[in-house]
Backbone bond lengths (Angstrom), bond angles and torsions (degrees), N, CA, C in turn:
res aa  C-N    CA-C-N  psi(-1)  N-CA   C-N-CA  omega(-1)  CA-C   N-CA-C  phi
1 X - - - 1.449 - - 1.529 108.98 -
2 X 1.324 116.38 137.04 1.461 121.78 179.98 1.518 110.84 -75.59
3 X 1.317 114.36 140.45 1.468 119.86 175.62 1.525 107.56 -91.44
4 X 1.338 116.81 103.12 1.459 122.57 -175.56 1.526 108.90 -99.07
5 X 1.312 114.90 129.70 1.463 120.74 179.92 1.523 108.87 -93.66
6 X 1.334 116.48 129.80 1.460 121.71 -177.57 1.524 111.74 -64.55
7 X 1.350 117.20 -29.87 1.460 120.75 178.78 1.522 109.86 -65.47
8 X 1.323 117.30 -37.25 1.457 120.44 179.52 1.519 111.90 -72.38
9 X 1.323 117.49 -35.65 1.466 120.16 -178.68 1.523 111.06 -65.36
10 X 1.318 116.94 -49.04 1.460 121.10 -176.45 1.520 113.18 -94.75
11 X 1.322 117.64 -4.44 1.466 123.33 -178.27 1.527 109.96 49.48
12 X 1.330 115.85 59.28 1.458 122.32 -173.29 1.525 113.33 -63.76
13 X 1.312 117.48 -30.03 1.465 119.53 178.41 1.528 110.93 -64.63
14 X 1.318 116.51 -44.45 1.469 120.62 178.09 1.524 111.18 -69.92
15 X 1.323 116.49 -35.44 1.458 120.44 178.60 1.525 111.21 -62.47
16 X 1.331 117.41 -39.61 1.459 121.13 177.29 1.523 110.85 -63.21
17 X 1.321 117.18 -43.98 1.466 121.16 179.53 1.523 110.35 -63.00
18 X 1.321 117.32 -44.15 1.461 120.40 -179.89 1.525 112.03 -66.65
19 X 1.324 117.03 -33.49 1.462 120.53 177.50 1.524 110.70 -67.07
20 X 1.316 117.15 -44.66 1.470 120.75 177.80 1.520 110.15 -63.43
21 X 1.316 117.45 -41.08 1.460 121.55 178.21 1.526 110.84 -62.19
22 X 1.320 117.48 -45.56 1.468 120.83 -179.48 1.531 111.29 -65.09
23 X 1.318 117.25 -41.99 1.464 119.61 179.22 1.525 111.17 -66.73
24 X 1.313 117.19 -38.84 1.457 120.71 177.45 1.518 111.78 -63.49
25 X 1.324 116.38 -45.20 1.469 119.69 178.07 1.522 111.55 -62.95
26 X 1.333 116.85 -39.40 1.465 120.33 178.71 1.531 110.56 -63.96
27 X 1.320 117.27 -39.36 1.465 120.19 178.39 1.525 111.39 -67.39
28 X 1.313 117.27 -39.32 1.462 120.74 179.22 1.533 110.40 -66.29
29 X 1.313 116.63 -47.50 1.465 120.11 -177.82 1.529 111.01 -67.08
30 X 1.327 117.15 -46.05 1.465 120.59 -177.34 1.516 113.03 -64.62
31 X 1.322 117.24 -48.46 1.460 120.04 -179.58 1.519 112.02 -72.64
32 X 1.318 117.10 -34.50 1.468 119.77 174.75 1.513 111.67 -62.40
33 X 1.328 116.73 -40.83 1.463 120.57 177.87 1.528 110.71 -66.26
34 X 1.331 117.57 -40.67 1.466 120.98 179.14 1.527 110.87 -63.81
35 X 1.326 116.68 -42.33 1.463 120.37 178.41 1.527 110.18 -64.77
36 X 1.312 116.46 -43.30 1.465 121.31 -179.87 1.531 110.87 -62.64
37 X 1.329 116.85 -43.95 1.468 120.06 179.16 1.526 110.61 -65.18
38 X 1.318 117.72 -37.41 1.466 120.26 178.41 1.527 110.81 -63.78
39 X 1.326 117.06 -41.22 1.463 120.33 178.96 1.528 111.39 -66.82
40 X 1.320 116.49 -26.90 1.468 120.36 176.73 1.531 111.74 -82.30
41 X 1.335 116.63 -9.71 1.460 120.45 178.75 1.512 114.10 86.09
42 X 1.310 118.22 17.43 1.461 121.84 -178.74 1.520 110.77 -102.89
43 X 1.342 114.75 147.70 1.461 121.81 175.46 1.523 107.78 -127.71
44 X 1.324 117.12 154.25 1.470 118.74 175.53 1.530 110.39 -63.39
45 X 1.323 116.55 144.57 1.457 121.08 -179.20 1.522 110.68 -64.55
46 X 1.315 116.07 133.92 1.452 121.19 176.40 1.515 114.82 78.00
47 X 1.313 118.32 2.52 1.460 121.33 -179.23 1.521 109.65 -100.01
48 X 1.305 114.59 139.62 1.460 119.75 176.23 1.515 108.54 -120.35
49 X 1.295 116.18 162.15 1.451 120.91 -178.74 1.513 110.02 118.25
50 X 1.301 113.92 173.55 1.456 119.30 -176.29 1.525 110.92 -101.53
51 X 1.297 114.34 160.87 1.458 121.22 174.84 1.519 108.38 -81.06
52 X 1.302 116.81 127.32 1.467 121.48 179.42 1.523 108.46 -99.71
53 X 1.307 114.15 88.80 1.460 120.71 -176.05 1.519 114.67 -59.91
54 X 1.340 118.81 -51.66 1.476 118.30 -179.39 1.524 112.78 -59.13
55 X 1.322 117.08 -37.11 1.469 120.18 178.86 1.527 110.71 -65.81
56 X 1.330 116.54 -43.69 1.464 120.21 -179.45 1.524 111.26 -63.79
57 X 1.333 116.76 -42.16 1.468 119.64 178.92 1.526 111.29 -68.27
58 X 1.333 117.20 -37.77 1.467 121.18 177.72 1.529 109.83 -61.80
59 X 1.331 117.48 -48.35 1.464 120.83 -179.15 1.531 111.37 -67.64
60 X 1.317 117.40 -31.81 1.465 120.72 174.28 1.523 110.14 -63.33
61 X 1.331 116.73 -43.22 1.465 120.76 178.45 1.516 112.62 -65.61
62 X 1.331 116.44 -42.12 1.470 120.24 177.76 1.526 109.99 -63.31
63 X 1.322 116.49 -42.23 1.461 120.62 178.08 1.526 111.81 -63.29
64 X 1.325 116.59 -39.50 1.468 120.02 177.74 1.534 110.68 -64.68
65 X 1.330 116.18 -41.29 1.467 119.95 177.68 1.531 111.21 -62.89
66 X 1.330 116.89 -43.29 1.468 120.54 177.97 1.527 111.15 -63.48
67 X 1.321 116.58 -39.07 1.465 120.71 179.84 1.517 110.80 -65.11
68 X 1.310 117.51 -45.00 1.466 121.00 179.49 1.521 109.91 -63.87
69 X 1.337 116.86 -43.90 1.461 119.89 178.83 1.528 111.10 -60.47
70 X 1.327 116.26 -43.50 1.462 120.11 179.23 1.522 112.61 -63.51
71 X 1.327 115.93 -42.37 1.468 119.38 179.29 1.517 112.12 -66.09
72 X 1.329 116.77 -40.37 1.465 119.36 179.26 1.514 112.51 -70.68
73 X 1.319 117.30 -23.84 1.465 120.62 -178.92 1.526 113.21 -85.33
74 X 1.315 117.39 -12.69 1.467 119.00 178.64 1.465 111.26 -68.05
């Protein structure tokens, strides 16, 4: 009987890299869009509250770092 390794079947190392890359890209796109909409003076319909600029820029930076790490790890 063959000894099959589960890591080789699902390629878990590559899956982790792709997951980090996808999450990083989602953070960059989502926060970039929020910042862009704020600069245009638009808010989501039915939403109240203020725009948290430092938080959006921080998450944009973290997302960019995750994206670069994911791309370099491919």
